[in-house]
MDAnalysis code that builds the backbone (N, CA, C; Angstrom):
import MDAnalysis as mda
import numpy as np

u = mda.Universe.empty(306, n_residues=102, atom_resindex=np.repeat(np.arange(102), 3), trajectory=True)
u.add_TopologyAttr("name", ["N", "CA", "C"] * 102)
u.add_TopologyAttr("resid", np.arange(1, 103))
u.add_TopologyAttr("resname", ["MET", "ALA", "LYS", "SER", "ASN", "PRO", "ARG", "ARG", "LYS", "THR", "PHE", "SER", "SER", "LEU", "GLU", "GLU", "TYR", "ALA", "ARG", "GLY", "GLY", "ARG", "LEU", "SER", "GLY", "ARG", "THR", "LEU", "ALA", "GLN", "ILE", "ARG", "GLN", "LEU", "ALA", "ARG", "ASP", "THR", "GLU", "VAL", "ILE", "ASP", "ARG", "MET", "VAL", "LEU", "GLU", "ARG", "ILE", "ARG", "ALA", "GLY", "LEU", "THR", "GLN", "THR", "GLU", "LEU", "ALA", "ARG", "ARG", "LEU", "GLY", "ALA", "SER", "GLN", "SER", "TYR", "VAL", "SER", "LYS", "LEU", "GLU", "ASP", "SER", "ALA", "ASP", "ALA", "ASP", "LEU", "THR", "LEU", "GLY", "GLU", "ILE", "ASP", "ARG", "TYR", "CYS", "ALA", "ALA", "LEU", "GLY", "ILE", "SER", "ALA", "GLY", "LEU", "SER", "LEU", "LYS", "VAL"])
u.atoms.positions = np.array([
    [134.628, -73.067, -120.455],
    [135.784, -72.053, -120.246],
    [136.285, -72.238, -121.885],
    [136.169, -70.915, -122.590],
    [136.649, -70.573, -123.916],
    [138.138, -71.142, -123.725],
    [138.578, -71.136, -125.164],
    [140.060, -71.204, -125.255],
    [140.144, -69.879, -125.472],
    [141.212, -69.087, -125.229],
    [141.591, -67.945, -125.840],
    [142.441, -68.052, -127.046],
    [142.552, -67.661, -128.362],
    [142.833, -67.294, -129.674],
    [144.388, -66.400, -129.528],
    [145.620, -67.365, -129.394],
    [146.512, -66.470, -129.265],
    [146.236, -65.648, -130.702],
    [147.145, -64.371, -130.068],
    [147.332, -63.555, -132.067],
    [148.371, -63.943, -132.534],
    [148.009, -63.811, -133.687],
    [148.768, -64.181, -134.847],
    [149.862, -63.339, -134.872],
    [151.065, -63.458, -135.455],
    [151.922, -62.013, -136.169],
    [151.522, -62.205, -137.615],
    [151.466, -60.822, -138.038],
    [151.404, -60.886, -139.665],
    [152.259, -59.969, -140.028],
    [153.130, -60.365, -141.239],
    [154.282, -59.789, -141.674],
    [154.085, -58.792, -142.975],
    [154.814, -57.834, -143.198],
    [154.284, -56.680, -144.435],
    [154.642, -57.219, -145.628],
    [155.811, -58.447, -145.883],
    [156.608, -58.514, -147.093],
    [156.471, -59.936, -146.968],
    [157.330, -60.591, -148.070],
    [158.207, -62.197, -147.898],
    [159.416, -61.676, -146.995],
    [159.942, -60.493, -147.447],
    [161.058, -60.516, -146.479],
    [161.170, -60.729, -145.408],
    [160.224, -59.411, -144.736],
    [159.978, -59.975, -143.058],
    [159.764, -61.276, -142.756],
    [158.720, -61.696, -143.498],
    [158.692, -63.236, -142.934],
    [159.542, -63.911, -143.227],
    [160.995, -63.578, -144.078],
    [162.042, -64.705, -144.079],
    [163.042, -64.008, -143.273],
    [163.299, -63.543, -142.792],
    [164.105, -62.851, -141.673],
    [163.569, -62.946, -140.200],
    [162.368, -63.867, -140.077],
    [162.079, -64.208, -139.221],
    [161.868, -65.875, -138.774],
    [162.914, -65.957, -139.973],
    [163.972, -67.620, -139.668],
    [162.493, -68.695, -140.365],
    [161.586, -67.961, -141.208],
    [160.236, -69.186, -141.494],
    [160.268, -69.716, -142.953],
    [161.557, -69.052, -143.402],
    [161.891, -69.986, -144.864],
    [163.370, -69.827, -144.748],
    [163.818, -71.013, -145.425],
    [164.848, -71.477, -145.891],
    [165.183, -70.399, -147.153],
    [166.534, -70.389, -146.988],
    [166.995, -68.979, -148.281],
    [166.771, -69.649, -149.749],
    [167.200, -71.208, -149.429],
    [166.194, -71.714, -150.520],
    [165.103, -71.697, -151.148],
    [164.280, -71.764, -150.417],
    [162.549, -71.358, -150.007],
    [161.937, -70.047, -150.824],
    [162.792, -69.457, -150.277],
    [162.938, -67.423, -150.720],
    [163.410, -67.540, -152.140],
    [164.594, -68.175, -152.629],
    [165.117, -68.326, -153.502],
    [163.765, -68.651, -154.740],
    [163.569, -70.212, -154.564],
    [162.168, -70.224, -155.430],
    [160.883, -69.325, -155.161],
    [160.747, -68.710, -154.455],
    [159.468, -68.404, -154.449],
    [159.262, -66.857, -155.229],
    [160.539, -66.196, -155.168],
    [161.309, -65.221, -155.877],
    [161.226, -64.947, -157.491],
    [161.545, -66.858, -157.506],
    [161.810, -67.027, -159.085],
    [160.420, -67.301, -159.695],
    [159.333, -67.792, -158.930],
    [158.394, -67.967, -159.430],
    [157.440, -66.607, -159.250],
    [157.757, -65.886, -158.678],
    [157.040, -64.268, -158.689],
    [157.634, -63.920, -160.238],
    [158.584, -64.378, -160.576],
    [159.036, -63.500, -162.138],
    [158.864, -63.873, -162.867],
    [158.778, -65.407, -162.917],
    [158.073, -66.250, -163.812],
    [156.589, -65.908, -164.209],
    [156.061, -65.403, -163.529],
    [154.298, -64.824, -163.533],
    [153.774, -63.654, -163.189],
    [155.018, -62.588, -163.792],
    [154.709, -61.376, -163.766],
    [153.275, -60.590, -164.548],
    [153.843, -61.133, -165.953],
    [152.765, -60.912, -166.991],
    [150.834, -61.408, -166.167],
    [151.173, -62.820, -166.263],
    [149.828, -63.506, -166.260],
    [149.294, -63.144, -164.423],
    [150.267, -62.556, -163.888],
    [149.640, -61.927, -162.214],
    [148.819, -60.650, -162.666],
    [149.576, -59.906, -163.430],
    [148.990, -58.614, -163.852],
    [147.480, -58.549, -164.211],
    [147.871, -60.057, -165.412],
    [146.318, -59.874, -165.995],
    [145.484, -60.303, -165.336],
    [145.575, -61.357, -164.460],
    [144.720, -61.731, -163.026],
    [144.220, -60.575, -162.358],
    [144.729, -59.846, -161.919],
    [144.485, -58.322, -161.137],
    [143.740, -57.769, -161.916],
    [144.159, -57.662, -163.354],
    [142.724, -56.671, -164.029],
    [142.061, -57.397, -163.835],
    [141.813, -58.506, -164.445],
    [140.741, -59.159, -164.217],
    [139.936, -59.133, -163.094],
    [140.530, -59.342, -161.955],
    [139.774, -59.204, -160.715],
    [139.322, -57.333, -160.239],
    [140.217, -56.471, -160.670],
    [139.835, -54.981, -160.715],
    [138.528, -54.674, -161.629],
    [138.520, -55.587, -162.795],
    [137.519, -55.407, -163.395],
    [136.242, -55.690, -163.127],
    [135.795, -56.669, -161.922],
    [134.852, -57.184, -161.414],
    [134.550, -58.492, -162.071],
    [135.290, -59.155, -162.919],
    [134.968, -60.377, -163.547],
    [135.222, -61.494, -163.065],
    [134.348, -62.762, -162.986],
    [134.622, -63.991, -162.784],
    [135.315, -64.918, -164.035],
    [136.310, -65.719, -163.400],
    [136.828, -66.492, -164.801],
    [135.117, -66.914, -166.256],
    [134.948, -67.011, -165.106],
    [133.734, -67.544, -165.775],
    [132.669, -66.670, -167.485],
    [132.704, -64.884, -165.872],
    [132.381, -64.280, -167.107],
    [133.491, -63.786, -167.991],
    [134.993, -63.751, -168.043],
    [135.676, -63.573, -168.595],
    [135.567, -64.764, -170.163],
    [135.335, -65.677, -169.223],
    [135.401, -66.884, -170.621],
    [134.253, -66.499, -171.463],
    [133.191, -66.054, -171.215],
    [131.686, -65.694, -172.231],
    [132.455, -65.096, -172.995],
    [133.114, -63.655, -172.467],
    [134.129, -62.715, -173.193],
    [134.773, -63.192, -174.362],
    [135.584, -63.992, -174.072],
    [135.926, -64.578, -175.180],
    [135.890, -65.775, -175.855],
    [134.780, -66.027, -175.171],
    [134.036, -67.080, -176.337],
    [134.581, -68.557, -176.277],
    [134.755, -68.804, -174.763],
    [136.193, -69.691, -174.292],
    [135.317, -70.066, -173.181],
    [135.733, -71.613, -172.542],
    [135.094, -72.007, -171.483],
    [135.882, -71.644, -170.121],
    [135.289, -71.732, -168.743],
    [136.502, -71.089, -167.900],
    [137.360, -72.260, -167.651],
    [137.240, -73.197, -167.955],
    [138.433, -73.774, -167.398],
    [139.632, -73.705, -168.828],
    [139.611, -72.965, -169.720],
    [140.722, -72.537, -170.796],
    [141.128, -71.422, -169.685],
    [140.316, -70.372, -169.413],
    [140.678, -68.896, -168.301],
    [141.834, -69.385, -167.119],
    [140.962, -70.344, -166.497],
    [141.687, -71.331, -165.224],
    [143.046, -71.612, -165.789],
    [143.148, -72.210, -166.812],
    [144.571, -72.928, -167.307],
    [145.638, -71.840, -168.176],
    [144.724, -71.109, -168.530],
    [145.448, -69.714, -168.621],
    [146.214, -68.871, -167.340],
    [145.383, -68.858, -166.629],
    [145.691, -67.974, -165.619],
    [146.773, -68.887, -164.206],
    [146.884, -70.286, -164.307],
    [147.437, -71.047, -163.536],
    [149.426, -71.134, -164.487],
    [149.339, -70.616, -165.816],
    [150.334, -70.324, -166.360],
    [151.699, -69.884, -166.103],
    [152.870, -70.290, -166.610],
    [153.770, -69.335, -166.448],
    [153.582, -68.163, -167.614],
    [154.485, -66.978, -167.358],
    [154.549, -66.514, -168.350],
    [155.286, -66.552, -170.020],
    [156.340, -67.665, -169.788],
    [156.417, -67.985, -170.719],
    [155.774, -69.560, -171.468],
    [154.820, -69.830, -170.664],
    [154.085, -70.157, -171.710],
    [152.647, -69.762, -172.241],
    [152.392, -68.371, -172.217],
    [151.864, -67.229, -172.975],
    [151.950, -67.212, -174.291],
    [151.248, -66.905, -175.420],
    [151.410, -66.626, -176.503],
    [151.085, -65.049, -176.853],
    [151.404, -64.725, -177.202],
    [151.092, -63.254, -177.501],
    [149.777, -62.852, -177.519],
    [149.384, -63.631, -178.200],
    [147.432, -63.543, -179.083],
    [146.996, -63.967, -177.727],
    [147.078, -64.785, -177.163],
    [146.207, -65.189, -175.777],
    [146.600, -63.898, -174.468],
    [147.621, -63.283, -174.663],
    [147.986, -62.019, -173.780],
    [146.725, -61.250, -174.391],
    [146.624, -60.744, -176.338],
    [146.181, -59.670, -176.278],
    [144.607, -59.787, -176.314],
    [144.083, -61.061, -176.290],
    [142.578, -61.745, -176.599],
    [142.247, -61.321, -175.262],
    [142.956, -61.807, -173.814],
    [142.854, -61.547, -172.297],
    [142.312, -60.518, -172.231],
    [143.268, -59.350, -172.312],
    [143.329, -57.705, -172.233],
    [142.256, -57.512, -173.479],
    [142.068, -57.758, -174.364],
    [141.041, -56.988, -175.143],
    [139.778, -57.561, -174.730],
    [139.540, -58.966, -174.154],
    [138.287, -59.074, -173.198],
    [137.662, -57.775, -172.416],
    [139.055, -57.446, -171.008],
    [139.169, -56.693, -170.451],
    [138.560, -55.037, -171.033],
    [138.726, -54.891, -171.960],
    [139.341, -53.711, -172.250],
    [140.022, -52.955, -171.924],
    [141.475, -53.788, -171.935],
    [142.256, -52.385, -172.008],
    [143.204, -53.494, -173.122],
    [144.705, -52.664, -173.013],
    [145.665, -53.246, -174.116],
    [147.051, -53.768, -173.819],
    [147.510, -54.743, -174.354],
    [148.935, -54.637, -173.850],
    [149.961, -54.414, -174.588],
    [150.845, -54.218, -173.837],
    [152.001, -53.108, -174.816],
    [153.178, -54.453, -174.748],
    [154.587, -54.305, -175.082],
    [155.308, -55.027, -175.253],
    [156.721, -54.228, -175.221],
    [157.449, -54.683, -174.294],
    [158.957, -53.742, -174.616],
    [159.932, -54.756, -174.769],
    [160.662, -54.270, -175.208],
    [162.140, -55.050, -175.611],
    [163.143, -54.456, -174.712],
    [164.282, -54.717, -173.812],
    [165.269, -54.253, -173.043],
    [166.375, -54.816, -173.797],
    [167.469, -54.252, -173.798],
    [169.182, -54.805, -174.507],
    [170.111, -54.635, -172.819],
])
């Protein structure tokens, strides 16, 4: 007799998951901070995926290794230089912009 697979609950947001008591307040705060720390690189990775490129294909366009792209994509925004952001975006055929807020 086959075991039945109980249906798993899915959540539509991190907040909904946290409200279910599955995350401590501290863990939730750390996840939110990580999201803030990687907003730029997350967008860059999303654009690479949207373009249908693998890290290897993007690396070829950059004249770099796949491990370079992997390390770049695993960085925090503060670790990136404007030149790296510009070259990455140019290899995707998009432009990067900069805004300063007061």
